[in-house]
N, C-alpha and C positions, 0 to 999 in steps of 0.2 A: 787241761788238768790230767788226762790219762798219761800223756808223755812225761809230765813232771812226776807223776806217781810211779811210773815205770822206772825213772831214773833214781828216785829216792829208795825204792824197793831194791833196785840193783845195788846201790851203795850199802844198804843194810845187809844184803846177802854177801857182798864182798867182805864187809867187816866181820861177819859171823863165820863165813865158810871159806874165805879166800877168794881166788879169782873166779869170774863167771864168764860164760860164753853166751852169746845172744840166744841160741836155741835153748840152752839149759835154763836161762832166765825165764823165757816164755813158758817153759814146762813147769817151773816152780810156781809161777803166778797162776797158771791153770790148776795146779794141784791145790794151792792155797785157797782158791776161790771155788773149789769143787767143780771145776770145769765150766763155771758160769762165765768166766772171761779168759780168753786165750789171746793175748795181744800178738798181732802178726809182725812180720819183719819190718813193716813200715812204721811200727810204734817202737819196737825194741831197739833196732840198730841206730836210728837217729837219737834216741835217748842216751844210749851208750856213747855215741860220738860226742854229744853235747857235754857229757860228764868229762870226757877226755879233754875237749877244747877248753873247759873251764878249770882244768887242773884238779878236778875232784877224783879222777881215776887215771891210770896209765894203761896203755895198750901193750901187750906182749904177743908175739907171734907174727906170722906173715900170711898174707893171702886171706882165704876164707875163714881160717880158724884163728880168731883173735881172742885172747883172753884179757879181760879187764880186771884191774886190781885197784882197790881204794888207795888214795894218797892221804897224807896227814891233813891236807886241806879238806878232803872229803870226810875224814873222821871228825874234824872240828865242826863242819857243817851239821853232821848228824847229832853231835853232842849239843850244839846250840838249839837245834830244832827240838830235840828231846826235852831240853830244859824249858823251852817255851810252851811246848804242847804235851807235856807229860800226862795231863789229865784233860781230855777234850772238854771245852767249855770253861775250864778253870782258869784259863789264861786270857780269855776274851769273850766277847758276846757270841751267842748262838746265832749264826747267820741263816738259819733254816728259813725264816720268813722272807729274807732277801732272795734266797735261792728259789723259793716258790714263785716269786715274781719274775725272776730272771728266766726260768724255764717255762714261764707262761701258764702256770697251774691255774686252772679256772676255779678250782675249789681248794683253798689253802688248808682247810680242815682235812680233806682227803689226802693231800700231799703230806702233811705232818703225820697222819696216821700211817701212811705208807712207809715213811722214814722210820717210824717206831717199829713197824713190822720187820723191816730190813735189819734194824739193829738187833731185834730179838732173834731173828734168823741167824745173824752172825754169832750171837752168844750161844745159841743152840748148837751151831756147827763147832764152835770152840769146845763146848762141853762134851760133844760127841768124840772129839779127838783126845781131850784131856778131862775125863770125868771127875778127877780129883782136883781140878783147878781150884786155887785158893786165892782170896783177896784179903790182905791184912790178917791172916791167920784163920779166916773163916772159909767155909766152902763157898765157892763162887755162886752156885745155884741158890744157896740160902740167901746170900746178899742180894741177888737179883730179885728174889721173891719179896724180900723186905722192902727194897726200893719200889717195886710195883705196888705193894700194899700201901706204902706211904703216899705215892702219887695218887692212888685211887682215893684215899682218905682226903687228900687236899682237894681233888676235883669235886668230890661229893660236898665238901664244906663250901667251896666256892659256889656250887650249884644251889645249895640251900640258902646262902646269903643273897644270891641274885634273884631267887624267887620270893624272898620275903618282901612284902609290900605289894606283890602282884596279886590282883584279885582274880579269882576263878570265874 
């Protein structure tokens, strides 16, 4: 998965900013993840090479300094991916429970809570970079709080239903 993610992020950077070099791509990923992940050459260069082999990017330059640029085929791939995945979970099932089993989580509840915390950390990092971020005309921070309150209400309602009929 990380190799594929590196390749897709590389295509995104190429589309937005023009050509990329392996080192600059690793730096962008490190910056975007607040230095939590800095892919090494063993992840970056094979991913870029695969993009080129699949016709999604072209290589310019000679020797160690090779620039990769997105092709029309790469743009189509990104467009299709964005149409399918514009809203996570909106185009298919949440596979979180399957991932919990795949990674051998001994406690699915803890695994899911950890995923939620990581998602909230990502939102917090995004808001730190863009405090005025908006979603559908609303401040993102307000929408996040509305979603959290709604989820809290649903969970409390489920909890109340599941305890009815249970004797103390």
